[in-house]
N, C-alpha and C positions, 0 to 999 in steps of 0.2 A: 504494500500499499504506500502511496506517495506521502510526503510530508505535507501537511496543510499549509505551512509556511511558503512552500514552493508556489501555491496557487495565488498568494498575495503578490507575488512578483510580476512586474510588468514588462521585464525586458529579458531578452536572452542573447547570448553569444552563439552565433551560429557559425560552423566551420565547415567550408566545402573545399575539396580538391581544386585547385586552380582558381579559386576566388579568394581564399585567405579567411580572415576573421571579420565578421561584422556584427553590430549590435542592433537589433530589431525589437520592436514592441511585441507583446504577446500576440496581437492580432496578426501582425506581420509574419511572426514565426510559424503561427497556424496555417496562413496561406503559403508560405515557403515550403512547409511539410506537405500540404495538400498538391502543390506543384510536384515535388518529388515522388509522391505516391502515385500521382497519375502517369508518371513515366515508367513505372515498374510494370514488367510483363505479369507479375504476380504479386500480391501484396502479402505481407507475412501472415501466417496462419492464424495467429491471434488477432488480427484486425479484419480478418475475411468475413467474419460474421457481422461486422458493423454496416449499415446500409449505405453510408454517404462517406465521400472523402473527408469532409469536414468532421465528422465524428472519428474517423480513423486518425486524423491529425490531432484530434483533442485528446484521444486515448494515448497515442505517442508522447504528446507534450507532458501528459499526466504520469506516464509509467516507464518511459525510457529516456535515453539521450543520445542514442545512435541508430542510423537506418541505414543497412547495406543496399546500395544501389545495384552492385554487381560485385562479384567475387573480388575482394581486394580493393573495393572503393566505397567509402561510405560517407555520409555527412554526420554531424554531430552538433548538439546544441546544449547550452547550459545556462540554468537561470542565474541571474545576476540581479544585485539590488544596486541601483544607481542613486548616489547621495545627491541632494541638492546642493547647488554651488554655495560655498562658504561653510559647509557642515564638515566637521572633523572625521 
């Protein structure tokens, strides 16, 4: 089960081969995951029972931090907390 504090986070660092590291909002990260899921020939077995890409992306966001696109090529995402400017 995922940590409830992670659901309060609004930003994620996403890592892609050839693209490097980016910081996205939670909504952008879900969309990013949907895009990658749509490109798979077959979604992972634990997601196949979910009816939409949006629900699959949400499940991934809550339960995982990596998606294998093809053997040896994966994308990763990690929740981060951004502090407002001026905060220690």
